[in-house]
C-alpha positions as YAML, in Angstrom:
chain: A
units: angstrom
residues:
- id: 1
  name: MET
  ca: [105.72, 91.09, 116.07]
- id: 2
  name: GLU
  ca: [108.25, 91.54, 113.46]
- id: 3
  name: GLN
  ca: [106.97, 90.68, 109.99]
- id: 4
  name: TYR
  ca: [110.28, 89.72, 108.57]
- id: 5
  name: GLU
  ca: [114.15, 90.08, 108.59]
- id: 6
  name: ASN
  ca: [116.90, 89.73, 106.12]
- id: 7
  name: LEU
  ca: [119.44, 87.26, 106.90]
- id: 8
  name: GLU
  ca: [123.20, 87.06, 105.81]
- id: 9
  name: HIS
  ca: [124.02, 85.16, 102.98]
- id: 10
  name: THR
  ca: [127.01, 84.92, 100.95]
- id: 11
  name: ALA
  ca: [125.76, 85.91, 97.37]
- id: 12
  name: ASP
  ca: [121.73, 86.02, 97.55]
- id: 13
  name: LEU
  ca: [119.02, 87.58, 99.54]
- id: 14
  name: LYS
  ca: [117.69, 85.50, 102.25]
- id: 15
  name: ILE
  ca: [114.52, 86.51, 104.28]
- id: 16
  name: ARG
  ca: [112.79, 84.94, 107.29]
- id: 17
  name: ALA
  ca: [109.30, 85.81, 107.66]
- id: 18
  name: PHE
  ca: [107.09, 85.32, 110.88]
- id: 19
  name: GLY
  ca: [103.24, 84.92, 111.30]
- id: 20
  name: LYS
  ca: [100.45, 83.98, 113.78]
- id: 21
  name: ASP
  ca: [99.35, 81.96, 110.95]
- id: 22
  name: LYS
  ca: [100.24, 80.33, 107.50]
- id: 23
  name: LYS
  ca: [98.56, 83.16, 106.01]
- id: 24
  name: GLU
  ca: [100.45, 85.93, 107.71]
- id: 25
  name: VAL
  ca: [103.59, 84.22, 106.88]
- id: 26
  name: PHE
  ca: [103.22, 84.06, 103.37]
- id: 27
  name: VAL
  ca: [101.98, 87.79, 103.17]
- id: 28
  name: ASN
  ca: [104.88, 88.63, 105.28]
- id: 29
  name: MET
  ca: [107.37, 86.75, 102.95]
- id: 30
  name: ALA
  ca: [105.98, 88.82, 100.06]
- id: 31
  name: LYS
  ca: [105.95, 92.00, 101.52]
- id: 32
  name: GLY
  ca: [109.99, 91.09, 102.53]
- id: 33
  name: MET
  ca: [110.57, 90.09, 98.88]
- id: 34
  name: PHE
  ca: [108.96, 93.46, 97.54]
- id: 35
  name: ASP
  ca: [110.44, 95.55, 100.07]
- id: 36
  name: ASN
  ca: [113.82, 94.55, 98.96]
- id: 37
  name: MET
  ca: [113.15, 95.16, 95.33]
- id: 38
  name: ILE
  ca: [112.01, 98.62, 95.49]
- id: 39
  name: ASP
  ca: [112.28, 102.32, 96.95]
- id: 40
  name: ASN
  ca: [108.69, 103.67, 97.95]
- id: 41
  name: GLU
  ca: [109.79, 106.74, 95.51]
- id: 42
  name: SER
  ca: [109.68, 104.34, 92.66]
- id: 43
  name: LEU
  ca: [105.84, 103.59, 93.10]
- id: 44
  name: LEU
  ca: [103.50, 105.07, 90.59]
- id: 45
  name: LYS
  ca: [100.71, 105.84, 93.19]
- id: 46
  name: ASP
  ca: [98.48, 107.36, 90.49]
- id: 47
  name: GLN
  ca: [98.58, 103.74, 88.64]
- id: 48
  name: PRO
  ca: [97.15, 101.57, 91.29]
- id: 49
  name: ILE
  ca: [96.57, 97.42, 89.97]
- id: 50
  name: LYS
  ca: [94.72, 94.50, 91.38]
- id: 51
  name: ARG
  ca: [94.93, 90.94, 90.22]
- id: 52
  name: GLU
  ca: [93.60, 87.41, 91.02]
- id: 53
  name: ILE
  ca: [95.90, 84.51, 91.11]
- id: 54
  name: ARG
  ca: [95.31, 80.90, 91.84]
- id: 55
  name: ILE
  ca: [98.18, 78.39, 92.75]
- id: 56
  name: ASP
  ca: [97.92, 74.59, 93.31]
- id: 57
  name: SER
  ca: [100.93, 72.88, 94.73]
- id: 58
  name: VAL
  ca: [102.06, 69.44, 96.19]
- id: 59
  name: ASP
  ca: [103.15, 70.52, 99.34]
- id: 60
  name: LEU
  ca: [103.44, 73.58, 101.53]
- id: 61
  name: GLN
  ca: [107.12, 74.33, 100.94]
- id: 62
  name: SER
  ca: [106.35, 74.19, 97.15]
- id: 63
  name: LEU
  ca: [103.24, 76.50, 97.63]
- id: 64
  name: LEU
  ca: [104.97, 79.01, 99.16]
- id: 65
  name: VAL
  ca: [107.68, 79.09, 96.54]
- id: 66
  name: ASP
  ca: [105.11, 78.85, 93.56]
- id: 67
  name: PHE
  ca: [103.19, 81.82, 95.04]
- id: 68
  name: LEU
  ca: [106.38, 84.09, 95.44]
- id: 69
  name: SER
  ca: [107.33, 82.93, 92.00]
- id: 70
  name: GLU
  ca: [104.14, 83.99, 90.33]
- id: 71
  name: LEU
  ca: [104.14, 87.35, 92.18]
- id: 72
  name: LEU
  ca: [107.82, 87.75, 90.73]
- id: 73
  name: TYR
  ca: [106.59, 86.89, 87.42]
- id: 74
  name: LEU
  ca: [103.70, 89.14, 87.44]
- id: 75
  name: SER
  ca: [105.85, 91.97, 88.98]
- id: 76
  name: ASP
  ca: [108.68, 91.48, 86.32]
- id: 77
  name: THR
  ca: [106.28, 91.11, 83.08]
- id: 78
  name: ASN
  ca: [104.03, 94.04, 84.00]
- id: 79
  name: ASP
  ca: [106.29, 96.53, 85.88]
- id: 80
  name: GLU
  ca: [104.23, 96.35, 89.04]
- id: 81
  name: ILE
  ca: [104.95, 95.87, 92.91]
- id: 82
  name: TYR
  ca: [102.23, 94.33, 95.11]
- id: 83
  name: ASN
  ca: [101.84, 95.54, 98.90]
- id: 84
  name: LYS
  ca: [98.26, 94.31, 99.62]
- id: 85
  name: PHE
  ca: [97.43, 90.44, 99.65]
- id: 86
  name: GLU
  ca: [94.16, 88.71, 100.60]
- id: 87
  name: LEU
  ca: [94.82, 85.12, 100.82]
- id: 88
  name: ILE
  ca: [92.36, 82.06, 101.09]
- id: 89
  name: PHE
  ca: [93.77, 78.70, 101.59]
- id: 90
  name: LYS
  ca: [92.23, 75.38, 100.75]
- id: 91
  name: ASP
  ca: [94.40, 72.38, 101.37]
- id: 92
  name: LEU
  ca: [97.46, 73.16, 98.98]
- id: 93
  name: GLU
  ca: [95.50, 75.46, 96.87]
- id: 94
  name: LEU
  ca: [95.73, 79.20, 97.32]
- id: 95
  name: LYS
  ca: [93.56, 81.91, 95.96]
- id: 96
  name: ALA
  ca: [94.65, 85.57, 96.27]
- id: 97
  name: THR
  ca: [93.81, 88.90, 95.32]
- id: 98
  name: ILE
  ca: [96.88, 91.09, 95.11]
- id: 99
  name: ALA
  ca: [97.04, 94.98, 94.80]
- id: 100
  name: GLY
  ca: [99.58, 97.22, 94.39]
- id: 101
  name: TYR
  ca: [101.21, 99.84, 91.77]
- id: 102
  name: LYS
  ca: [102.96, 100.39, 88.70]
- id: 103
  name: VAL
  ca: [106.64, 100.90, 89.27]
- id: 104
  name: GLU
  ca: [109.17, 103.01, 87.68]
- id: 105
  name: LYS
  ca: [112.33, 101.11, 88.60]
- id: 106
  name: ILE
  ca: [113.36, 98.01, 90.37]
- id: 107
  name: LYS
  ca: [116.34, 98.47, 92.78]
- id: 108
  name: LEU
  ca: [117.19, 95.09, 93.52]
- id: 109
  name: ASP
  ca: [116.54, 92.38, 90.54]
- id: 110
  name: ILE
  ca: [115.44, 89.10, 91.95]
- id: 111
  name: LYS
  ca: [115.87, 86.37, 89.50]
- id: 112
  name: ALA
  ca: [114.24, 83.57, 90.90]
- id: 113
  name: VAL
  ca: [112.67, 81.87, 94.28]
- id: 114
  name: THR
  ca: [114.56, 78.99, 95.33]
- id: 115
  name: TYR
  ca: [114.21, 75.78, 97.25]
- id: 116
  name: ASN
  ca: [117.86, 76.34, 98.86]
- id: 117
  name: ASP
  ca: [117.62, 76.06, 102.61]
- id: 118
  name: LEU
  ca: [113.88, 76.75, 102.26]
- id: 119
  name: VAL
  ca: [111.94, 76.42, 105.70]
- id: 120
  name: ILE
  ca: [108.40, 76.72, 106.49]
- id: 121
  name: LYS
  ca: [106.93, 75.41, 109.97]
- id: 122
  name: GLU
  ca: [104.85, 76.25, 112.93]
- id: 123
  name: LYS
  ca: [106.58, 76.34, 116.35]
- id: 124
  name: ASP
  ca: [105.18, 77.40, 119.53]
- id: 125
  name: ASN
  ca: [101.99, 78.95, 117.94]
- id: 126
  name: GLN
  ca: [104.14, 80.80, 115.41]
- id: 127
  name: TRP
  ca: [104.76, 80.33, 111.93]
- id: 128
  name: ILE
  ca: [108.44, 80.77, 110.39]
- id: 129
  name: ALA
  ca: [109.29, 80.67, 106.86]
- id: 130
  name: GLU
  ca: [112.89, 81.25, 105.44]
- id: 131
  name: VAL
  ca: [113.43, 81.71, 101.58]
- id: 132
  name: VAL
  ca: [116.79, 82.26, 99.59]
- id: 133
  name: PHE
  ca: [116.01, 84.36, 96.56]
- id: 134
  name: ASP
  ca: [118.59, 84.34, 93.54]
- id: 135
  name: ILE
  ca: [119.63, 87.87, 92.67]
...
């Protein structure tokens, strides 16, 4: 199954992610976001990192936006990119262990995760999410 695809958008970055469950669609959206931000040559593979995060939100859409926003904030603040995600959901709470590497440079600067055209749904035993990122 395809993890994600970039969709046409006039000015920003729009990603559609797929998953067999909620956890997988969150992970694939995060991977899509970071894959668009960096080239693998920018990873400082001799500087691995690992972090724990916890997110509480009012609904599933907000949980996705808050999760991606926290990843973006940590990435921007610490010059890091994450490529491994272990997620545990409990209602509208998300606990995650994220891992990745320090990064030399970012090729695409994502300013924010938006609610514009936001979609997250389950259909025919598959989860789909669409997120527009402000660049």
